[in-house]
N, C-alpha and C positions, 0 to 999 in steps of 0.2 A: 517651372517644373515640366519635365519631359513626360512623354507618354509611358516610358519604361518605369519612371519613379512612381507614377500613379498606379501602375499595375502591381508593383511591389507593395505599396501601401494598402491597396485593396486586398491583396492576398493575405497580408499580415493581419489586417482587421478581421477578415473572414475566419482565419485560423484561430485567432485568440477568442473568438466568440464560441468556439466549439467545446470549451472545457479543456484546459490544457493538462497535459500529462503530469507536469511537475506539481501542480496543485492537487491532483488526485493522489500522487505518491506521498506528498507531504501530509495529506489528511489521514493516511494509513498509519502514521506514527502517532501513537497515543501514550498518555501518561500512565505509568504503572500504579500511581497512587489510587486510582479508582478501584483497584483490586485488593488493596490492603485491608479492607473490611470483610473480605470473603475468607471463610475458614480454610486453612491450608489443604485438608483432604479434598474439599469441594473444588478449590482452585486448581489443584493438580489434575483432578478429573476433567475439569473444563478445558484446561490447556491440552490434555491428551486427546480429548474429543475434537477440539479445533485442529490439532495437528493431523489427526486421522482424516478429517474432512479436506484439509489442504492436499494430502496425499491422493485422496480420491479425485479431487478436482484437477490435479495435475498428472494423473495417471502414474503416480508413484515417483515422479521426477522431483517433487518439491518445488516450492515457489522460488523463482529467479526474478529479481527486480530487473526491469528492462534497462538496457544500456542507452541512455539518452545523451546525445552529443551536448557537451557543455555549452550553455548559452541558448540552446534551442528548446529546453523544457517548457518555458513559459509560452511558446508559440506553437508547439506541436500538440495536436489533439491526442487524446488518450486512445491509442490504437490497439490496446490489449483486448483479447477476447473476453466474453462475459465470465468464463471460468477463471481466467487470469486475474480479473478485477476482484472476484469473490475471494480467490486465494490470497491476493495481496492484502485485502482488508483483514482476513483471518490471520495472516502472518503477522500483521501489526498487533493483533490481539495476543497471539501466542508469545511474541517477543515481550510485550508488556507484562503479561502474566508471569513469564519467566523471570523478569526483573523483580517483580514483587515476591515471587517464591524465593529467589536467591537472597534478597535483602532481608526477608524475615526468617531465612534459614529453615524453610519448610522441607520436610523429607519429600523427595520426588525426583 
């Protein structure tokens, strides 16, 4: 093994220990079944409140999932800002609530 190979292996090991971005993005995707027990009006209100918070956190721009180069997600650290991370988690909730609302044909 050359010195160059060792450097690459060390760098990869170091980066994977930092909490990879792909794992964080995957954890933001949640099942909509958890919201099926919430009454429709309350769920619509929760979704709207979460969407407003996303707008506040992103200065009105809305959440944009980062473009991660295919294959590098498992080794890249989560480089998003704290607000982007919060907005990402909230966006996962909003999407999930929306699926529950659509499936149950709630008005909203």
